[in-house]
N, C-alpha and C positions, 0 to 999 in steps of 0.2 A: 504494500500500500504506500502511495507517495506520502512524503512528509508534509503535514499541513503547513501552509504559509499563513503567518499572522501579519496583517497589515500594520502600518505605523499607527493607525487609529485604534486598532485592537490592542496593540502594545501600550498605547497611551492610556486607555481605560483600565487595563490591568495594573499599570504603574500607579495611576491615581488611586485606584481602589486599595492597593497594598500600602500606599503612602498615606492613607487616611485623608485623602483630599477630595474624594467624591462626596462624602458626608462626614460632617464633624462627629466624632465618636465620644462616648461616655467614659473611655478609659481614663485612669488616673495618670499622673505624670510619669511615675516609674514604669508602669506597664507600657505606656506609649513610647517612651524612650527606648525600652528594651525591644519593642516590636520594630522600631526603626533601626535597630542595631547602632544606636548612638546618633548624635546630631553634631555636625561640624560647628565648632564653637570658638574659633579664635576671635571672632567678633562677639563679645560677651552677651550682647542683647539679642543676637540672632536666634538662639534656641527659644527665647520667650515668644518671638514673633512666629517662629515655625510651629510651636505648640498651639498658639492662638489660632493659627490657620487650620488646625487639625482637631482640636478638642472642643467639645460642646459647651463646657462651663469652666473655662480656664481663666485663672487670675494670675497676676504677677506673683502674688504671695504663694501660690501653689508650687511654683518652681523654686522661688527663693527659699521656702521652707525645706524643700527636698534637698537643696544644696547645703543649707546650714545643718540639717539633721543627718547629712552624709549618706542619704539613700541614693543620690546621684552625685557624680563628681566630674571634674574637668581634668582630662589627662591626654597626653599625646599618644595616639594610637594609629588608626588607619591612615594611610597615605603620609604618615609622619606628621599629621596635623592634630591640633587640639580638638578633642571631641567631648561632648557631654554624654556620659554613659551611666548606667546603673552601677551601684557598687559591685553587684555580682558580675556584670560584664567587664568591669575594670580588672578584676583578678583573673577572669577567664581569657580576655583578649590580649593582655600584655605579653604572655609568652609567645603568642603568634606574631605579633607585630614588632617584636624586639629586633628581628633581623633587618628591618627597614633602617633602624637607627645605627645598627652595627655597621652596615655598609657605608653610610654617609660619614660616620664618625671616624672609622678606621682610615678613610681616605683623606681626612683633614690633618693639617700639620699640628705639632705640639702634643700629640697624644702620648701619655706615659706608656712605656713599653713593659711587656712581660709582667713580672710580679709587682712592679711598681704600679701598674694599672689597678690590680686587685686591691692594693693598699690604699690608693687614692679613692676608689669607689667605696671601700669600707669606711674610711674616714668621712667622706662626704655623706654617706648614709647616716652615720651617727650624728653629724652636725644638723642635717635636715630633720632627723627624727627628734632631736632635742627641741627644736622649734622651727616653724616655717621660716624660710629665708629667701631673699631675692637671689638671682644668679650673681649679681655684683657682690653681695655679702658673702656668698659661698666662695667665690673666687678669692676674695681678700683673705678669708680665714684659711683656705687651703694654701695660699701663697705664704702666709705667716709660718705655717708648720713645715712647708716644703719649698723653701726659697730657691732650690735648684731646679724646680719643675716649672713649666710654662703655665701660668694661671689660666690663660684662655683654654689651653688644651685640657687642663684638669676640669675646669668648669663645664666644658663641652662634653667630656666623657661622663660626668655625673648627671648632667641634664638629660642625656639621651640613652645612657646605658642602665640607669637605675629606674625602677618602676616608681614614678612620682605622680602626685596630683597637685593641681593648682588650687589653692585654698581661697575661701572668701576672705574679705569682701569682693575680691575680683570674681566676676561672674554673677554677682547680684545685680538686679535691674538698676541701671543708672549709676552704678558705682564705678569709680575710676581709681587709679593708683597703680603702684608697682606690683607686678605679679610675684607672688611668693609660693614656694613649693615645699612639700614635705613628702615623706615616703608613703607608699600605699599602706604599708604595715602600720605606721604611726597613725595614719588618718582613719583607716578602716578596722584596725585591730586584727588583720589577717594578711598573710602573704599572698602574692599572686600564685596561680596554679603552676605546678612544676612543668607541666606539658600542656600545649594547646591542642584543641580538637578542631582540625581544619574542616572535617566533614560537617560538624555542627555549625561552624561558621558559614559554610556554603549553603546549608539548608536554610539558615536564618536570612542570609542575603537574598535567596530566591523568594522567601516568604515576604520580604519587604520590597524587592526590586524586580523580581522576575516577570516573565521569562527572560533569560539572559544568556550571553555567551561566556566562554572562558575568558575572553579579553575584557568583557564587562566587569566580571568579579575582580580581575586584576586591576582595572582602573579604579574601582571602588576601594579595594583593600590596600593597594600598593604592593601586593605580594604576587610573585610569579609562581609557576608550577602547579596549576590547578587541574590539568588534564586528568591526572591519575585520580584525583579526588572525585571529579565528575564520574569517571568510569566506575568507581566503587559504590555509587549510589543508584537507587532505582528511580529514574527520572523520565519524564516525558521529553520528547524532542520535537522541535518545530524549526521552521525557517522564517527569516524575515523577508521583506520585499527585495532585498539585495542578495539573498541567498545564504546569509550567515546562519550557522547552526545555533539554535537556542535551546536551553534546557529549563525544565520547570519541575516543581514538586508534583507528584501524581494527583493530589487532590486540591491544588491551589485554584482559586476562582479565576475565571476569564470572563469578565462582564461583557455584555453585548456592546459592540463598538458604537452603537447609537445611544448608549446611556448618556443622559444629560450630565454635563460637567460644569459646576458652578465656577464663577470667577474666584480666584484665590490670589492673595498677595503673599509672596514668599520672600524671606529675608535673603541677604547676600549669603553665599556659600551653602544654600539649602541642598542637602544631599539628593533630593529628587532631581536636581538639574546637573549633578556632577558625578553620578555613579554608573555611567555607561560610556563605553567608547563611542558608539554610534548613538547620538542623542536626538536623532530624528523622531523618536517616539514622543518627544516633548518640546522640541524646538526645531525650526527650519535652520538650514546652514547659515543663512544670512542673519537670523536672529542670534545664533550662537556667536557669530563674529561681532555683532554689535554689543552683546551682553558682556563679553569677556575682553573687550577692547580697552583694558585698563592696565595700570601698572601691577606687576606681580600676580597676574591672573586673578585679580580681586574684582569680581563682578558686582554690578549694581543689583539691588533687590529687583525682582522681576514679578510681573503679574501674568496670570494665566487667563485666557479667554477660550472657552470650549476646550479646555485641557492643554492648550499649547501656549508657549511664551509669546506674548504680543507686545511687550514693551517693558519699561522699567518704571520704578517709582522711587521717591525719596521723601523723607520726613524732615521738614524744617521747623525748628522751634525757637522761640525766644520767650521772654518773661510774660508776654501778653497773648501770643498766638501760637497755634500749631497748624501746620499746613502739610498735606500730602500732595506732592507734585507728581502727576501722572504724565509719562512721556511714551505714547504709543510709537511703535516702529512704523505703523501705517495707520491711516484714518480708521476709526472704529465706527461701526453702525450705531445708530441712536440707541438701540436696545443694549448693545454691548457696552457702550459708553456709560449708560445709566447704571448698568450692573457694576461696572468698575468703580464708579463714583460711590455707589451704595456700599460696596465693600470697603472702600477707603474711609467712608464715614464711620463704619463700624470699627475700623482700626483706630481712628482718632478717639473714639469713645473708650478704647482700651488703653491707649498710651498717654493721652493728654490729661494733665492734672485738672481737677475741677476748677471752673471759673475761667479757664483759658479759652479764648475765641478759637474756633476751629474752621478750617477751610479746605476744600479740595480744588486743586487747579489742574486742568487738563491742558497740556501744552501742545 
């Protein structure tokens, strides 16, 4: 029997469904973050906006409380970037993603060699477990005890080779300041798992992002060598419109391609837009070029119309006003424009302090 071909629109609806973007869900924060296998979080406010787009009754306090109570944490994981993950996923994913950091750190200058590296890591772990510290503070303390070693190299080794978390107030809504880190054990009271489970990671990726190719999971995770993992699982196979082989869980839902998709405003770095090699399931090639035409591959926040990226948005605030500025890539129909404005107004109700004048501007 020929392999079934899934159109871009069919893949779009599957992705939106699994990303909780077709209908806002009643899941709590921890369950939602675990379903998404983490949320990219180097922009600290981005996970708040991402959860607001997905959860039916979400407040800023819901996520802030989860962070302060340590049921979710910010840690460097997939793709070598900071992610917001559950405490359980933090200890489970670290052993899988450590190789990403080992590759980059070992290629950098100034890394302590041999036994000296183990000694530096042990000392750094003790310093960070004693109290959360900034990278600059850690480098200074290591340099004081090891003046013959390169402070930059020691700090880099500690930052990327130790399992660390970024502690609040960084990551709390609207908070600024220097990032401070401590060890996973000190913050969560338990060590990371001794071995990672790639098969479990792949199944969870497919549950949140599938159907997908081997290259897709590599793009999402930053890890190579997935072919054997795919081969060891009982999976359905499909083709996309360009002939790429796609894999999926046997019982995962594939919504009707004509399922209505509401307007959604997504934050910068949302994993829905970054977790496939071929992103035609959620944005046209020209949209991708416009969205990522920024320094350091740092995209603007994007909005979806009928499930696909149709433009960018940004929030402007001062002491008196808060404005969402909508910038479509092409003119919107009156119906779509009204839906985008309506969703922007709901966003303003979520982010703007009481008493502040709010506006939506379509440019």
